[in-house]
py3Dmol code that shows the C-alpha trace and the ligand (Angstrom):
import py3Dmol

protein = """\
ATOM      1  CA  MET A   1     109.821  -2.235  34.292  1.00  0.00           C
ATOM      2  CA  ILE A   2     112.493  -2.730  36.921  1.00  0.00           C
ATOM      3  CA  LEU A   3     111.276  -4.127  40.225  1.00  0.00           C
ATOM      4  CA  ALA A   4     113.212  -3.721  43.470  1.00  0.00           C
ATOM      5  CA  LEU A   5     112.636  -5.494  46.790  1.00  0.00           C
ATOM      6  CA  ALA A   6     113.665  -3.180  49.570  1.00  0.00           C
ATOM      7  CA  GLY A   7     114.155  -2.625  53.262  1.00  0.00           C
ATOM      8  CA  GLY A   8     114.948   0.899  54.455  1.00  0.00           C
ATOM      9  CA  VAL A   9     118.266   2.703  54.650  1.00  0.00           C
ATOM     10  CA  GLY A  10     120.594   0.349  52.691  1.00  0.00           C
ATOM     11  CA  ALA A  11     118.040  -0.130  49.943  1.00  0.00           C
ATOM     12  CA  SER A  12     117.347   3.558  49.582  1.00  0.00           C
ATOM     13  CA  LYS A  13     120.914   4.370  48.619  1.00  0.00           C
ATOM     14  CA  LEU A  14     120.700   2.052  45.641  1.00  0.00           C
ATOM     15  CA  LEU A  15     117.180   3.227  44.773  1.00  0.00           C
ATOM     16  CA  ARG A  16     118.404   6.825  44.726  1.00  0.00           C
ATOM     17  CA  GLY A  17     121.048   5.776  42.194  1.00  0.00           C
ATOM     18  CA  LEU A  18     118.580   3.744  40.147  1.00  0.00           C
ATOM     19  CA  ALA A  19     116.096   6.596  39.934  1.00  0.00           C
ATOM     20  CA  GLN A  20     118.853   8.676  38.351  1.00  0.00           C
ATOM     21  CA  VAL A  21     119.797   6.161  35.681  1.00  0.00           C
ATOM     22  CA  ILE A  22     116.346   4.942  34.607  1.00  0.00           C
ATOM     23  CA  ASP A  23     113.052   6.765  34.263  1.00  0.00           C
ATOM     24  CA  PRO A  24     111.637   6.494  37.832  1.00  0.00           C
ATOM     25  CA  ALA A  25     108.210   5.875  36.293  1.00  0.00           C
ATOM     26  CA  GLU A  26     109.649   2.521  35.177  1.00  0.00           C
ATOM     27  CA  LEU A  27     110.663   1.572  38.714  1.00  0.00           C
ATOM     28  CA  THR A  28     108.435  -0.340  41.146  1.00  0.00           C
ATOM     29  CA  VAL A  29     109.563  -0.958  44.713  1.00  0.00           C
ATOM     30  CA  ILE A  30     108.101  -3.613  47.035  1.00  0.00           C
ATOM     31  CA  VAL A  31     108.901  -2.560  50.596  1.00  0.00           C
ATOM     32  CA  ASN A  32     109.177  -4.470  53.872  1.00  0.00           C
ATOM     33  CA  THR A  33     106.493  -3.614  56.427  1.00  0.00           C
ATOM     34  CA  GLY A  34     107.587  -6.051  59.151  1.00  0.00           C
ATOM     35  CA  ASP A  35     109.330  -3.127  60.902  1.00  0.00           C
ATOM     36  CA  ASP A  36     106.086  -1.184  61.188  1.00  0.00           C
ATOM     37  CA  VAL A  37     105.186  -0.033  64.651  1.00  0.00           C
ATOM     38  CA  ILE A  38     102.225   1.636  66.348  1.00  0.00           C
ATOM     39  CA  LEU A  39     103.295   4.430  68.694  1.00  0.00           C
ATOM     40  CA  HIS A  40     101.172   7.198  70.236  1.00  0.00           C
ATOM     41  CA  GLY A  41      98.232   5.675  68.360  1.00  0.00           C
ATOM     42  CA  LEU A  42      99.926   6.232  64.996  1.00  0.00           C
ATOM     43  CA  THR A  43     100.895   3.675  62.355  1.00  0.00           C
ATOM     44  CA  ILE A  44     104.541   4.172  61.481  1.00  0.00           C
ATOM     45  CA  CYS A  45     106.055   2.439  58.426  1.00  0.00           C
ATOM     46  CA  PRO A  46     109.785   3.216  58.694  1.00  0.00           C
ATOM     47  CA  ASP A  47     110.965   1.395  55.561  1.00  0.00           C
ATOM     48  CA  VAL A  48     108.162   2.717  53.345  1.00  0.00           C
ATOM     49  CA  ASP A  49     108.843   6.253  54.586  1.00  0.00           C
ATOM     50  CA  THR A  50     112.610   5.923  54.178  1.00  0.00           C
ATOM     51  CA  VAL A  51     112.143   4.838  50.545  1.00  0.00           C
ATOM     52  CA  ILE A  52     109.661   7.654  49.801  1.00  0.00           C
ATOM     53  CA  TYR A  53     111.673  10.378  51.561  1.00  0.00           C
ATOM     54  CA  THR A  54     114.860   9.229  49.808  1.00  0.00           C
ATOM     55  CA  LEU A  55     113.297   9.190  46.339  1.00  0.00           C
ATOM     56  CA  ALA A  56     111.712  12.570  47.074  1.00  0.00           C
ATOM     57  CA  GLY A  57     115.128  13.972  48.061  1.00  0.00           C
ATOM     58  CA  VAL A  58     113.960  14.995  51.564  1.00  0.00           C
ATOM     59  CA  ALA A  59     115.572  12.193  53.611  1.00  0.00           C
ATOM     60  CA  ASP A  60     118.152  12.970  56.256  1.00  0.00           C
ATOM     61  CA  GLN A  61     121.292  11.796  54.455  1.00  0.00           C
ATOM     62  CA  GLU A  62     123.400  11.320  57.559  1.00  0.00           C
ATOM     63  CA  ARG A  63     120.957   9.241  59.615  1.00  0.00           C
ATOM     64  CA  GLY A  64     119.425   7.610  56.554  1.00  0.00           C
ATOM     65  CA  TRP A  65     115.928   7.822  58.103  1.00  0.00           C
ATOM     66  CA  GLY A  66     113.558  10.684  58.879  1.00  0.00           C
ATOM     67  CA  VAL A  67     113.367  14.063  57.201  1.00  0.00           C
ATOM     68  CA  GLU A  68     116.339  16.354  56.654  1.00  0.00           C
ATOM     69  CA  GLY A  69     116.296  19.420  58.909  1.00  0.00           C
ATOM     70  CA  ASP A  70     113.390  18.070  60.956  1.00  0.00           C
ATOM     71  CA  THR A  71     112.806  19.295  64.505  1.00  0.00           C
ATOM     72  CA  PHE A  72     111.619  17.256  67.478  1.00  0.00           C
ATOM     73  CA  ASN A  73     109.350  19.678  69.372  1.00  0.00           C
ATOM     74  CA  ALA A  74     106.275  17.439  69.397  1.00  0.00           C
ATOM     75  CA  LEU A  75     108.357  14.542  70.712  1.00  0.00           C
ATOM     76  CA  GLN A  76     109.608  16.687  73.604  1.00  0.00           C
ATOM     77  CA  TRP A  77     106.044  17.553  74.479  1.00  0.00           C
ATOM     78  CA  LEU A  78     105.027  13.906  74.285  1.00  0.00           C
ATOM     79  CA  GLY A  79     107.793  13.276  76.826  1.00  0.00           C
ATOM     80  CA  ARG A  80     106.222  15.900  79.096  1.00  0.00           C
ATOM     81  CA  TYR A  81     103.094  13.738  79.171  1.00  0.00           C
ATOM     82  CA  GLY A  82     105.226  10.776  80.218  1.00  0.00           C
ATOM     83  CA  ARG A  83     105.022   9.034  76.876  1.00  0.00           C
ATOM     84  CA  GLU A  84     107.860   6.800  75.658  1.00  0.00           C
ATOM     85  CA  CYS A  85     110.147   8.859  73.442  1.00  0.00           C
ATOM     86  CA  TRP A  86     112.829   6.401  72.396  1.00  0.00           C
ATOM     87  CA  PHE A  87     111.647   6.356  68.784  1.00  0.00           C
ATOM     88  CA  ASN A  88     112.689   9.712  67.371  1.00  0.00           C
ATOM     89  CA  LEU A  89     109.732  11.040  65.440  1.00  0.00           C
ATOM     90  CA  GLY A  90     110.436  14.431  63.914  1.00  0.00           C
ATOM     91  CA  ASP A  91     107.760  17.090  63.571  1.00  0.00           C
ATOM     92  CA  ARG A  92     107.486  16.831  59.784  1.00  0.00           C
ATOM     93  CA  ASP A  93     107.739  13.056  59.901  1.00  0.00           C
ATOM     94  CA  LEU A  94     104.857  13.054  62.416  1.00  0.00           C
ATOM     95  CA  ALA A  95     102.656  14.720  59.815  1.00  0.00           C
ATOM     96  CA  THR A  96     103.171  11.672  57.582  1.00  0.00           C
ATOM     97  CA  HIS A  97     102.158   9.316  60.399  1.00  0.00           C
ATOM     98  CA  LEU A  98      99.108  11.439  61.307  1.00  0.00           C
ATOM     99  CA  HIS A  99      98.021  11.512  57.664  1.00  0.00           C
ATOM    100  CA  ARG A 100      98.605   7.763  57.153  1.00  0.00           C
ATOM    101  CA  SER A 101      96.811   6.832  60.370  1.00  0.00           C
ATOM    102  CA  ALA A 102      93.821   9.063  59.570  1.00  0.00           C
ATOM    103  CA  LEU A 103      93.464   7.502  56.103  1.00  0.00           C
ATOM    104  CA  LEU A 104      93.803   3.958  57.493  1.00  0.00           C
ATOM    105  CA  ASN A 105      91.153   4.786  60.109  1.00  0.00           C
ATOM    106  CA  GLU A 106      88.873   5.936  57.280  1.00  0.00           C
ATOM    107  CA  GLY A 107      89.183   2.457  55.785  1.00  0.00           C
ATOM    108  CA  ARG A 108      91.852   2.981  53.100  1.00  0.00           C
ATOM    109  CA  THR A 109      94.369   0.188  52.591  1.00  0.00           C
ATOM    110  CA  LEU A 110      98.091   0.595  53.229  1.00  0.00           C
ATOM    111  CA  THR A 111      98.662   0.273  49.454  1.00  0.00           C
ATOM    112  CA  GLU A 112      96.287   3.186  48.775  1.00  0.00           C
ATOM    113  CA  VAL A 113      97.728   5.322  51.548  1.00  0.00           C
ATOM    114  CA  THR A 114     101.326   4.653  50.462  1.00  0.00           C
ATOM    115  CA  ASP A 115     100.411   5.668  46.923  1.00  0.00           C
ATOM    116  CA  LEU A 116      98.806   8.914  48.136  1.00  0.00           C
ATOM    117  CA  ILE A 117     101.879   9.764  50.204  1.00  0.00           C
ATOM    118  CA  ARG A 118     104.373   9.117  47.408  1.00  0.00           C
ATOM    119  CA  ARG A 119     102.234  11.201  45.005  1.00  0.00           C
ATOM    120  CA  ALA A 120     102.181  14.063  47.520  1.00  0.00           C
ATOM    121  CA  PHE A 121     105.991  14.012  47.281  1.00  0.00           C
ATOM    122  CA  ALA A 122     105.853  13.764  43.455  1.00  0.00           C
ATOM    123  CA  VAL A 123     107.746  10.462  43.633  1.00  0.00           C
ATOM    124  CA  ARG A 124     107.240   8.828  40.226  1.00  0.00           C
ATOM    125  CA  ALA A 125     108.399   5.332  41.171  1.00  0.00           C
ATOM    126  CA  ARG A 126     105.568   3.023  42.250  1.00  0.00           C
ATOM    127  CA  ILE A 127     105.917   2.089  45.937  1.00  0.00           C
ATOM    128  CA  LEU A 128     104.078  -1.030  47.112  1.00  0.00           C
ATOM    129  CA  PRO A 129     103.995  -2.270  50.709  1.00  0.00           C
ATOM    130  CA  MET A 130     104.615  -6.042  50.720  1.00  0.00           C
ATOM    131  CA  SER A 131     101.158  -6.652  52.212  1.00  0.00           C
ATOM    132  CA  ASN A 132      98.098  -4.766  53.399  1.00  0.00           C
ATOM    133  CA  GLU A 133      97.836  -7.094  56.377  1.00  0.00           C
ATOM    134  CA  ARG A 134      99.810  -6.245  59.475  1.00  0.00           C
ATOM    135  CA  VAL A 135     102.922  -8.405  59.931  1.00  0.00           C
ATOM    136  CA  SER A 136     105.249  -7.783  62.889  1.00  0.00           C
ATOM    137  CA  THR A 137     108.879  -8.813  63.035  1.00  0.00           C
ATOM    138  CA  ILE A 138     109.607 -10.156  66.516  1.00  0.00           C
ATOM    139  CA  VAL A 139     113.161 -10.729  67.745  1.00  0.00           C
ATOM    140  CA  LEU A 140     113.727 -13.587  70.186  1.00  0.00           C
ATOM    141  CA  THR A 141     116.418 -12.907  72.788  1.00  0.00           C
ATOM    142  CA  ASP A 142     117.395 -14.505  76.108  1.00  0.00           C
ATOM    143  CA  ASP A 143     115.137 -11.902  77.758  1.00  0.00           C
ATOM    144  CA  GLY A 144     112.154 -12.979  75.676  1.00  0.00           C
ATOM    145  CA  PRO A 145     110.461 -11.764  72.497  1.00  0.00           C
ATOM    146  CA  GLN A 146     110.684  -8.108  71.521  1.00  0.00           C
ATOM    147  CA  SER A 147     109.224  -6.059  68.685  1.00  0.00           C
ATOM    148  CA  PHE A 148     111.867  -5.213  66.082  1.00  0.00           C
ATOM    149  CA  GLN A 149     111.958  -1.462  66.801  1.00  0.00           C
ATOM    150  CA  SER A 150     112.230  -2.036  70.576  1.00  0.00           C
ATOM    151  CA  TYR A 151     115.123  -4.413  69.963  1.00  0.00           C
ATOM    152  CA  LEU A 152     116.903  -2.112  67.504  1.00  0.00           C
ATOM    153  CA  VAL A 153     116.155   1.425  68.633  1.00  0.00           C
ATOM    154  CA  ARG A 154     115.057   1.290  72.263  1.00  0.00           C
ATOM    155  CA  ASP A 155     117.650  -1.305  73.328  1.00  0.00           C
ATOM    156  CA  GLY A 156     120.340  -0.611  70.726  1.00  0.00           C
ATOM    157  CA  ALA A 157     120.468  -4.201  69.315  1.00  0.00           C
ATOM    158  CA  ARG A 158     122.627  -5.198  72.290  1.00  0.00           C
ATOM    159  CA  ARG A 159     121.281  -8.677  72.964  1.00  0.00           C
ATOM    160  CA  ALA A 160     122.204 -11.781  71.008  1.00  0.00           C
ATOM    161  CA  VAL A 161     119.510 -12.818  68.535  1.00  0.00           C
ATOM    162  CA  ARG A 162     118.107 -16.296  69.250  1.00  0.00           C
ATOM    163  CA  GLY A 163     115.419 -16.306  66.593  1.00  0.00           C
ATOM    164  CA  VAL A 164     113.093 -14.198  64.468  1.00  0.00           C
ATOM    165  CA  ILE A 165     109.340 -14.525  64.009  1.00  0.00           C
ATOM    166  CA  PHE A 166     107.191 -12.747  61.448  1.00  0.00           C
ATOM    167  CA  GLU A 167     103.978 -12.571  63.451  1.00  0.00           C
ATOM    168  CA  GLU A 168     100.769 -13.109  61.433  1.00  0.00           C
ATOM    169  CA  ILE A 169     102.741 -13.737  58.212  1.00  0.00           C
ATOM    170  CA  GLU A 170     100.821 -16.909  57.359  1.00  0.00           C
ATOM    171  CA  ARG A 171      97.583 -14.896  57.321  1.00  0.00           C
ATOM    172  CA  SER A 172      99.049 -12.124  55.169  1.00  0.00           C
ATOM    173  CA  ARG A 173      98.640 -11.845  51.413  1.00  0.00           C
ATOM    174  CA  PRO A 174     100.798 -10.017  48.896  1.00  0.00           C
ATOM    175  CA  ALA A 175      99.456  -6.480  48.460  1.00  0.00           C
ATOM    176  CA  PRO A 176      97.588  -5.805  45.199  1.00  0.00           C
ATOM    177  CA  GLY A 177     100.067  -5.413  42.364  1.00  0.00           C
ATOM    178  CA  VAL A 178     102.910  -7.299  44.057  1.00  0.00           C
ATOM    179  CA  LEU A 179     102.580 -10.665  42.302  1.00  0.00           C
ATOM    180  CA  GLU A 180     101.798  -8.990  38.964  1.00  0.00           C
ATOM    181  CA  ALA A 181     104.908  -6.821  39.309  1.00  0.00           C
ATOM    182  CA  ILE A 182     107.062  -9.918  39.915  1.00  0.00           C
ATOM    183  CA  GLU A 183     105.511 -11.721  36.968  1.00  0.00           C
ATOM    184  CA  THR A 184     105.765  -8.860  34.473  1.00  0.00           C
ATOM    185  CA  ALA A 185     109.061  -7.200  35.495  1.00  0.00           C
ATOM    186  CA  ASP A 186     111.882  -6.995  32.948  1.00  0.00           C
ATOM    187  CA  GLY A 187     114.381  -7.349  35.769  1.00  0.00           C
ATOM    188  CA  ILE A 188     114.254  -7.765  39.556  1.00  0.00           C
ATOM    189  CA  ILE A 189     116.745  -6.369  42.070  1.00  0.00           C
ATOM    190  CA  LEU A 190     117.089  -7.394  45.716  1.00  0.00           C
ATOM    191  CA  CYS A 191     118.566  -4.285  47.316  1.00  0.00           C
ATOM    192  CA  PRO A 192     121.505  -4.550  49.759  1.00  0.00           C
ATOM    193  CA  SER A 193     119.186  -4.841  52.766  1.00  0.00           C
ATOM    194  CA  ASN A 194     119.338  -7.236  55.720  1.00  0.00           C
ATOM    195  CA  PRO A 195     118.391 -10.627  54.194  1.00  0.00           C
ATOM    196  CA  ILE A 196     116.804 -11.813  57.462  1.00  0.00           C
ATOM    197  CA  ILE A 197     114.754  -8.919  58.768  1.00  0.00           C
ATOM    198  CA  SER A 198     114.346  -6.597  55.759  1.00  0.00           C
ATOM    199  CA  ILE A 199     114.063  -8.843  52.700  1.00  0.00           C
ATOM    200  CA  GLY A 200     113.119 -11.895  54.841  1.00  0.00           C
ATOM    201  CA  PRO A 201     109.582 -10.695  55.675  1.00  0.00           C
ATOM    202  CA  VAL A 202     108.896  -9.816  52.024  1.00  0.00           C
ATOM    203  CA  LEU A 203     109.966 -13.315  50.922  1.00  0.00           C
ATOM    204  CA  ALA A 204     107.889 -14.891  53.706  1.00  0.00           C
ATOM    205  CA  VAL A 205     104.568 -13.377  52.580  1.00  0.00           C
ATOM    206  CA  PRO A 206     102.795 -16.444  51.137  1.00  0.00           C
ATOM    207  CA  GLY A 207     103.160 -16.477  47.359  1.00  0.00           C
ATOM    208  CA  ILE A 208     106.028 -14.001  46.954  1.00  0.00           C
ATOM    209  CA  ARG A 209     108.942 -16.447  47.057  1.00  0.00           C
ATOM    210  CA  GLU A 210     107.079 -18.817  44.739  1.00  0.00           C
ATOM    211  CA  ALA A 211     106.439 -15.932  42.309  1.00  0.00           C
ATOM    212  CA  LEU A 212     110.159 -15.105  42.313  1.00  0.00           C
ATOM    213  CA  ARG A 213     110.980 -18.718  41.498  1.00  0.00           C
ATOM    214  CA  ALA A 214     108.425 -18.745  38.680  1.00  0.00           C
ATOM    215  CA  THR A 215     109.057 -15.386  37.014  1.00  0.00           C
ATOM    216  CA  LYS A 216     110.845 -15.164  33.680  1.00  0.00           C
ATOM    217  CA  ALA A 217     112.532 -11.947  34.816  1.00  0.00           C
ATOM    218  CA  PRO A 218     116.230 -12.171  35.721  1.00  0.00           C
ATOM    219  CA  ILE A 219     116.951 -11.585  39.411  1.00  0.00           C
ATOM    220  CA  VAL A 220     120.059  -9.873  40.797  1.00  0.00           C
ATOM    221  CA  ALA A 221     120.835  -9.253  44.495  1.00  0.00           C
ATOM    222  CA  ILE A 222     123.488  -7.079  46.080  1.00  0.00           C
ATOM    223  CA  SER A 223     125.129  -8.391  49.235  1.00  0.00           C
ATOM    224  CA  PRO A 224     124.882  -6.094  52.276  1.00  0.00           C
ATOM    225  CA  VAL A 225     127.731  -8.079  53.845  1.00  0.00           C
ATOM    226  CA  VAL A 226     131.286  -7.034  52.981  1.00  0.00           C
ATOM    227  CA  SER A 227     134.414  -8.709  54.355  1.00  0.00           C
ATOM    228  CA  GLY A 228     132.437 -10.504  57.041  1.00  0.00           C
ATOM    229  CA  ARG A 229     130.751  -7.316  58.307  1.00  0.00           C
ATOM    230  CA  SER A 230     127.424  -5.689  57.608  1.00  0.00           C
ATOM    231  CA  LEU A 231     127.583  -2.316  55.921  1.00  0.00           C
ATOM    232  CA  LYS A 232     124.677  -0.941  57.914  1.00  0.00           C
ATOM    233  CA  GLY A 233     122.772  -1.987  61.015  1.00  0.00           C
ATOM    234  CA  PRO A 234     122.811  -5.316  62.840  1.00  0.00           C
ATOM    235  CA  THR A 235     122.753  -7.715  59.838  1.00  0.00           C
ATOM    236  CA  ASP A 236     125.734  -9.575  61.318  1.00  0.00           C
ATOM    237  CA  LYS A 237     123.904 -10.138  64.634  1.00  0.00           C
ATOM    238  CA  PHE A 238     120.902 -11.573  62.830  1.00  0.00           C
ATOM    239  CA  LEU A 239     122.978 -13.840  60.570  1.00  0.00           C
ATOM    240  CA  THR A 240     125.010 -15.174  63.504  1.00  0.00           C
ATOM    241  CA  GLY A 241     121.914 -15.565  65.681  1.00  0.00           C
ATOM    242  CA  LEU A 242     120.225 -17.717  63.066  1.00  0.00           C
ATOM    243  CA  GLY A 243     123.297 -19.903  62.560  1.00  0.00           C
ATOM    244  CA  HIS A 244     124.695 -18.358  59.365  1.00  0.00           C
ATOM    245  CA  GLU A 245     128.261 -17.190  58.929  1.00  0.00           C
ATOM    246  CA  VAL A 246     128.585 -13.438  58.378  1.00  0.00           C
ATOM    247  CA  SER A 247     129.552 -13.593  54.728  1.00  0.00           C
ATOM    248  CA  ALA A 248     128.215 -12.835  51.256  1.00  0.00           C
ATOM    249  CA  LEU A 249     128.086 -16.623  50.843  1.00  0.00           C
ATOM    250  CA  SER A 250     125.278 -16.758  53.412  1.00  0.00           C
ATOM    251  CA  VAL A 251     123.372 -14.138  51.428  1.00  0.00           C
ATOM    252  CA  ALA A 252     123.785 -16.354  48.337  1.00  0.00           C
ATOM    253  CA  ARG A 253     122.519 -19.386  50.263  1.00  0.00           C
ATOM    254  CA  LEU A 254     119.490 -17.491  51.604  1.00  0.00           C
ATOM    255  CA  TYR A 255     118.412 -16.492  48.069  1.00  0.00           C
ATOM    256  CA  HIS A 256     119.819 -19.302  45.931  1.00  0.00           C
ATOM    257  CA  ASP A 257     116.486 -20.960  45.063  1.00  0.00           C
ATOM    258  CA  PHE A 258     115.372 -17.994  42.942  1.00  0.00           C
ATOM    259  CA  LEU A 259     118.465 -15.830  42.449  1.00  0.00           C
ATOM    260  CA  ASP A 260     120.371 -15.630  39.145  1.00  0.00           C
ATOM    261  CA  LEU A 261     123.296 -13.411  40.106  1.00  0.00           C
ATOM    262  CA  LEU A 262     124.757 -12.007  43.325  1.00  0.00           C
ATOM    263  CA  ILE A 263     126.841  -8.842  43.297  1.00  0.00           C
ATOM    264  CA  ILE A 264     129.444  -8.958  46.048  1.00  0.00           C
ATOM    265  CA  ASP A 265     132.030  -6.399  47.061  1.00  0.00           C
ATOM    266  CA  ARG A 266     135.450  -6.346  45.404  1.00  0.00           C
ATOM    267  CA  LEU A 267     136.956  -7.115  48.818  1.00  0.00           C
ATOM    268  CA  ASP A 268     135.149 -10.476  48.703  1.00  0.00           C
ATOM    269  CA  THR A 269     136.394 -11.501  45.243  1.00  0.00           C
ATOM    270  CA  GLY A 270     137.795 -14.693  46.806  1.00  0.00           C
ATOM    271  CA  LEU A 271     134.199 -15.876  47.430  1.00  0.00           C
ATOM    272  CA  LEU A 272     133.258 -15.897  43.720  1.00  0.00           C
ATOM    273  CA  PRO A 273     134.005 -19.627  43.152  1.00  0.00           C
ATOM    274  CA  VAL A 274     132.111 -20.857  46.255  1.00  0.00           C
ATOM    275  CA  ILE A 275     129.087 -18.729  45.371  1.00  0.00           C
ATOM    276  CA  GLU A 276     129.162 -19.931  41.765  1.00  0.00           C
ATOM    277  CA  ALA A 277     129.250 -23.500  43.108  1.00  0.00           C
ATOM    278  CA  LEU A 278     125.672 -22.863  44.315  1.00  0.00           C
ATOM    279  CA  SER A 279     124.630 -22.735  40.641  1.00  0.00           C
ATOM    280  CA  LEU A 280     124.256 -19.011  40.481  1.00  0.00           C
ATOM    281  CA  GLN A 281     126.384 -16.322  38.915  1.00  0.00           C
ATOM    282  CA  ALA A 282     128.438 -13.891  40.975  1.00  0.00           C
ATOM    283  CA  LYS A 283     130.140 -10.622  40.169  1.00  0.00           C
ATOM    284  CA  ALA A 284     132.458  -8.450  42.239  1.00  0.00           C
ATOM    285  CA  ALA A 285     131.891  -4.682  42.211  1.00  0.00           C
ATOM    286  CA  GLU A 286     132.352  -1.593  44.379  1.00  0.00           C
ATOM    287  CA  THR A 287     129.302  -1.852  46.689  1.00  0.00           C
ATOM    288  CA  LEU A 288     130.090   0.933  49.143  1.00  0.00           C
ATOM    289  CA  MET A 289     127.609   3.757  48.352  1.00  0.00           C
ATOM    290  CA  ASP A 290     129.087   6.587  50.388  1.00  0.00           C
ATOM    291  CA  ASN A 291     128.591   9.277  47.740  1.00  0.00           C
ATOM    292  CA  PRO A 292     126.107  10.019  44.898  1.00  0.00           C
ATOM    293  CA  GLU A 293     128.550   8.864  42.190  1.00  0.00           C
ATOM    294  CA  ARG A 294     128.934   5.450  43.820  1.00  0.00           C
ATOM    295  CA  LYS A 295     125.149   5.047  44.137  1.00  0.00           C
ATOM    296  CA  ILE A 296     124.803   5.716  40.419  1.00  0.00           C
ATOM    297  CA  ALA A 297     127.748   3.453  39.552  1.00  0.00           C
ATOM    298  CA  LEU A 298     126.327   0.490  41.502  1.00  0.00           C
ATOM    299  CA  ALA A 299     122.867   1.080  40.011  1.00  0.00           C
ATOM    300  CA  LYS A 300     124.398   1.005  36.508  1.00  0.00           C
ATOM    301  CA  GLU A 301     126.411  -2.110  37.314  1.00  0.00           C
ATOM    302  CA  THR A 302     123.242  -3.838  38.577  1.00  0.00           C
ATOM    303  CA  LEU A 303     121.381  -2.944  35.373  1.00  0.00           C
ATOM    304  CA  VAL A 304     124.284  -4.257  33.271  1.00  0.00           C
ATOM    305  CA  CYS A 305     124.097  -7.550  35.219  1.00  0.00           C
ATOM    306  CA  LEU A 306     120.334  -7.758  34.615  1.00  0.00           C
ATOM    307  CA  ALA A 307     120.821  -7.057  30.899  1.00  0.00           C
ATOM    308  CA  SER A 308     123.462  -9.789  30.685  1.00  0.00           C
ATOM    309  CA  LEU A 309     120.919 -12.260  32.059  1.00  0.00           C
ATOM    310  CA  THR A 310     117.987 -11.249  29.878  1.00  0.00           C
ATOM    311  CA  GLY A 311     116.605 -14.242  28.028  1.00  0.00           C
ATOM    312  CA  TRP A 312     118.950 -16.483  30.013  1.00  0.00           C
ATOM    313  CA  ARG A 313     116.493 -17.555  32.689  1.00  0.00           C
ATOM    314  CA  ARG A 314     114.531 -20.688  31.713  1.00  0.00           C
TER     315      ARG A 314
END
"""
ligand_1 = """\
26
FO1
N 116.290 4.448 63.836
C 117.014 4.652 64.950
O 118.076 4.059 65.092
N 116.569 5.507 65.942
C 115.412 6.187 65.835
O 115.039 6.918 66.735
C 114.637 6.017 64.627
C 113.473 6.714 64.402
C 112.816 6.581 63.179
C 111.683 7.342 62.907
C 111.024 7.217 61.700
C 111.502 6.308 60.746
O 110.867 6.196 59.555
C 112.626 5.545 61.006
C 113.298 5.666 62.205
N 114.435 4.930 62.471
C 115.133 5.116 63.636
C 114.925 3.931 61.504
C 114.315 2.549 61.714
O 114.235 2.178 63.031
C 115.160 1.414 61.098
O 116.317 1.850 60.498
C 114.396 0.615 60.103
O 113.193 0.149 60.595
C 115.247 -0.576 59.615
O 115.073 -0.648 58.269
"""
view = py3Dmol.view(width=600, height=400)
view.addModel(protein, "pdb")
view.setStyle({"model": 0}, {"cartoon": {"style": "trace"}})
view.addModel(ligand_1, "xyz")
view.setStyle({"model": 1}, {"stick": {}})
view.zoomTo()
view.show()
């Protein structure tokens, strides 16, 4: 079983490739839920949905989130009632949030609901939210604390990041199946997601980081930072804001206590020796996934790295 830790858009590209080179039934994905937001009374789990829609082949490829070909009629009508419409919820996407919220209101857990949704899309990979407890990523700026989606979508990630808080994380527990998946995986992949606000919340759920340190499974990460810039979204703003340089080396430092190998982009080949000085292996590869062939190629490369480490860890 291959286990992936994932945020949303960046992770999904790799997952799409992985699901084409291994049997998706042998893939488990633990997904960040720190980005979750309640809007119009509905529980919205952007990263979980992005992973499911991508693996189902219904994701909007250009935006990376939402459903391909979706319309926004309901949102327009919500605007007519004076509701906030900065978070673009498509009509089909809204059905997912209505369904999820109804099931949660009936007392189902987020793990159960996520499983029902992925089955409805015939997604064979197992999708696990990091926790059933609500955790909220809060961004600290000079104007005060803001929820992650307000910072990113409503305000366009304009302000400098002064800090990040995962609200209620200390009271959260890994969702059922999460620790077992880490313990029993044959290989673990940290997708090229933002290490602070996408993978960070997953690692901060009490017990998850410790399980990664303890597992016998080899662990490979792919850097989302290439040539001092983030491939997608405001990773650079978050790294800078928390005092890290915007470099694959920072990604290595953030994971080095449990990581075995970091895949960095070919353009960063010069960083290989400094990363290896952290007592972990590093490999340069083509990490840009701008077409289906490149997604498959990086997925294969990641699996080759995992295979090279098998039996090596402790
Ligand atoms: N991202 C945006 O930049 N603008 C949006 O209006 C937006 C809406 C949206 C709706 C549903 C969904 O599942 C995701 C959505 N996203 C949107 C993406 C999301 O804000 C972030 O990319 C993730 O939370 C970061 O991983």
